[in-house]
N, C-alpha and C positions, 0 to 999 in steps of 0.2 A: 647860827651865833658863832661868833668868834671866841677864841682861836679854834675851836674843834672843826667848824665847818672846812676851813682852809686845809687843816691837816688830813682830815678824812678824804677831800678831794685829792689832795696831792699823792696819798698812799693807795689810791685806787677805788675809792667809793665805800660806802658803808659794808657790803659783803666781804670785800677784801680785808678792811680793817677788823671785822669781827673774826675773821679766821686768825690774823695776827693776835689779836687780843684774848681769843679763845672765849667768846662770848657771842650771843645771839644777835642778829644783824638790828634787830629793833633796839637793844641796848645801845648800840653804836649811834643809831639815829636819835636817841634821846640826849646824847651829848650835845646835839646841835639845837635842841628844844629849849625854849625858855623855862625857867624854874615854875612860873604860874601854870605851865601846861605840862608839867610832870618831868621835865628835862633837868639837865644840870646847868643850863644857863652858858653853855658854851665851854666847859670846863671837862677836861677829860681826866677821869680818876686817875691819880698818881700811880696805883698799881699797875696800871697799863703802859705808862710812860716808857719803861726801858725796852719792852717788847717793841713799841713803835719806833723807838730811835734805832733800834738793832735793824727792823725791817727797812727803815729808811736808807739807813747806810748801805744795807744789801741791794736796794734798788737804785742807789745813787740819787736819792732824793734829798736836796738839802733841807735839814731840819735839826734843830738844836734843842735842848732843854728850855731854853728862853723861849721857845715859840709856843710852849705849852701855858705860858702865863698869861692870865687875862689882861686884856689892852682895853681900858675904858675908851680911850680915843678911838678904837675901831668901831665901836657900838653907836658912838655919837656922830660918826661920819658917815654911817650907813643910813 
């Protein structure tokens, strides 16, 4: 689910993002899971955004705070 799925992919996958965020890999995977299935519905918890933005900058990955906002159009287009 977006936007988590794209952000996780662009930063190197669940294991890399888990290391950046300081959480277990399964926690990161839950960010891409539907709320009905125990996930966050594609939303990355705000407390992790600064670390992920810093890692993106370090890795030269184009990522902004706006990329973390839910986009209803992305879900309906999928």
